[in-house]
C-alpha positions in Angstrom: -2.3 -9.0 53.1 1.0 -10.9 53.7 3.2 -10.0 56.6 6.8 -8.9 56.1 8.0 -12.3 57.2 5.8 -14.1 54.7 6.8 -11.7 51.9 10.5 -12.1 52.5 10.2 -15.9 52.5 8.4 -16.2 49.2 10.4 -17.2 46.1 11.5 -14.4 43.9 11.0 -15.1 40.2 12.0 -13.2 37.2 10.1 -13.7 33.9 11.9 -12.4 30.8 9.5 -12.8 27.9 8.6 -10.5 25.0 5.3 -12.1 24.2 2.6 -10.4 26.4 0.3 -13.3 26.5 3.0 -15.8 27.5 4.4 -13.4 30.1 1.0 -13.1 31.7 0.2 -16.8 31.6 3.5 -17.7 33.3 3.0 -14.9 35.8 -0.4 -16.2 36.7 1.0 -19.7 37.2 3.8 -18.4 39.4 1.3 -16.4 41.4 -0.5 -19.7 42.3 2.8 -20.7 44.0 2.8 -17.4 45.9 6.0 -16.2 44.1 7.1 -12.6 44.2 7.2 -11.9 40.4 9.2 -9.4 38.4 8.5 -9.0 34.7 10.9 -7.9 31.9 10.2 -7.8 28.2 13.7 -8.4 27.0 17.2 -9.3 28.1 18.3 -5.7 28.5 15.5 -5.0 31.0 16.6 -8.1 32.9 20.3 -6.9 32.9 19.1 -3.5 34.2 17.4 -5.3 37.1 20.6 -7.1 38.0 22.6 -3.9 37.8 20.2 -2.3 40.2 21.1 -5.2 42.6 17.9 -7.2 42.3 18.3 -10.9 43.2 16.1 -13.8 42.1 15.7 -17.4 43.2 14.6 -18.5 39.7 14.6 -17.0 36.2 12.3 -18.0 33.3 13.7 -16.6 30.1 12.6 -16.8 26.5 15.3 -17.7 24.0 14.4 -15.5 21.1 13.6 -11.9 22.1 14.4 -8.5 20.5 17.2 -6.3 21.8 19.0 -9.0 23.8 18.2 -12.8 23.5 18.0 -15.3 26.3 21.5 -16.8 25.5 23.0 -13.3 25.4 21.5 -12.6 28.8 
């Protein structure tokens, strides 16, 4: 189990992808880099995370998604 110092120093990544398989593949790849990963299935879910005050070092976002597209995000 990682210590608090290690957890806080890991890169925070947001994956916004409606395709379950692609979301899981990218999540697994990021896990190999010891990223702290948050998943969202559409742009609206991502916006909700931002409204909650969540911050990310990097965002991977699909272009074509239902509800809110990548460019709309």
